[in-house]
Steps between C-alpha positions, in 0.01 A plus 500: 500500500529176309834315564699355218779272621785471252748232595824544327672832398723371212566677168161387362312679779595860405221570242252300709554717801518830307165419319321424839642790686381739216148343540509487879317832566206452259480123579550523890800275490768423756804309383694282734837387338654202674853387415803357671667824391350809652738712280353349181147551621564862607660582163167407333272707707718804567314581836154529320237572765270197373778253553684312773799273485539181700810277533383138427675174494264279306571210720395691811156343510351717773605831333384376157163393610444821696559714189279276285227506759492885500501540121204549271690336212851351467748543220792250501803621307732241652666222298250252389615237750379705795148567371343184641545608868357838427208326311427281808480806720268668253275198501497488883418870537267523192728744311523540110848443358685633194835375366688532173624142505394183332244290670684210687343162543467560868326835435269340248410235746347775726248600228204312644550652851558847356180485302298373789632795707404738220848625468702606202863387461607677179847383360701531190393872474851650422679522169567147387292339645240773507481755214568215266195313630273807489602637155482149342155420639355838395587425136410123520157584655441764243570259210288229652212761555512575122461127430867443424688183560853535643760303305826668605635672803862617566611717783840634602618729779850647594656718756768689313711818515352817343654608167659806652685278762578215252879531493646157511555228229235275661231760486400386840526600873330360806167660549380242759630212700836406345467143622193447305675597179796266564295192573220579244371196312647235738306235677293380216435486127336785300161357382267660242287429187555630153263428208355215700836333575632472853854631534763457768819686553752377770697745698827446313325597171275772631722796411558388145118486413382861472226675327536855366248785521507881434334779694463834322727762643702257692644266248554126489495256795532118547283272715590177660236249625372499859494178692137384443266679274250220507376611850319783330268299284260456780562829661436707179241253350722415202452119502446510112787737422750352256783716623569612861841636576627722778848636549750751632619803300859602454695701233616311215829326547462467875393139505774367271759661718337379826504146358875510561449514874255210470730278307788564727285421811522843658123526568495180710366555851510132616852481650762696696834600343791436737711808595250742331566782762866530380430419137564766225266552225773350267523195725122463481495498129797272468326251743271402213775455238739206427836487646750638246784676690662646186172661380347815639150498660386712205626273239367183682150660514499607141614147385266316736192682372620590157468877529680698247714793624297750286169363623292753690451232768861527574480870547203436735694259719796742517271788608391287799853471629471129550882459426605746767755334727489779764127519578410248786161327518493535882201276577568198707350161386344655188332322219597573139177689454571713808850598377371577144247733658767661705706564179202622299400750775820689431392576157123476487392691829300804402692820549341786709377679187399182309137425417342168422231397248215242502402353163192274446381358181191291413390332178142384454397277214131424444239392251187701452230430244739266317776757475830480700601830666786607718557774766837611621513691838785645683581712802817691585558673834806703598621552855517835659804440727656238732204500734200525267635260236286369216515160682380661823218681327377200298499275797399737777215695331278205406542372855404826645199551267374149577541555873285811480240347276471200749478739795224713326303194402544539129665147482246267666568133380652312794772236478867449427535650159686680227397801306320350196146609546354822359407607845868528581679594176283754340515770772873433574609510138301818441661676807856374407465703172501822716854397609622433162462125518296417189505272189516596138304268289499442120332260265732323264476228238473167657844334474456227760826347640810598302767223522752710313505736798645232724870462567491120460 
């Protein structure tokens, strides 16, 4: 049998493991799931005869190398910072590697050696990055093959709560790593290009600059800029495009309310708050407000940020219980961001019967035979349950399909790469349709970039 080593049994691995186990008999596969938690790994394979579970501490070099050596291909579902050690082992033992993470500088530096060894290190093959790359390149390549010239590309992705489970004023719940939500947009400026003009949005303004979009059957959404859209000019071959803008999707109104936390300083992760373990939610909120002993915390916040009492933002803040004097943070030496995450998890954690939703939206503007044209494309995926979430499916299935395609020799080009070639994206996008992961396209009148859609 052919051994597939999967390192990491987190939430994103569920659909990956299920897909490969279903294929295991016809494809002669044996899955080895390695994780520091045997319980997590066992919950994924459920005793399947073509699987085994191994307890692995990623820093146990001897155990890690032994597992890699005995594998036919390796899938790393670990946090991105741990991929490099796995990659070095794969290079040493001449094993192909698949990850869903962005290509780091250290991994990119291995490209020459990986190519010389004839190996494939496939990265960015999850949802975002992953499906976004593949679906974008499929349309861009098609336009160019017709002789068209790309002049505009916008792309947005969001992990949201499904409509049937959308029951709070924020229209949002955590469907992935809560920490990433709290610190989103920090550490740099959002950079993009619109109608040939370079644009920059600093973090403290990010949540007040949103673009609006509609998806048939699911209503209206807002999108805020990702950190650096300009990286994709080279990757997608869009050096001549006048507009290139990538962002994150939320329901309308989320960003304006979230901006309150940004302005207060609650999303800061750079310092520790004294006495955080005994601090109440109300104490935490009050820490960012002026000292006025005769005014309530509520009144101080409304005056400080000029929030009217009948503003929906005020209702959203009340819903999160940030003024509760009885609830205790209970985290020692916590940063503001860690405390905010703790508070939000009370309200935004998915309930047992909740389902999540993934939304992806692309806009392509191009010129063909002197005529400007535009294509809109969108994908909506709903989760099945708390294990096979929409996020787990859209991350795990492309990883699984790429792994099998590499193992079967359908993907041949060596090197450290992402899925932007037809060799990779065509068969995977086609197979994803069988699992309900597909895009709806429509031709629309060319509108270009619409400045009136921005909340500026």
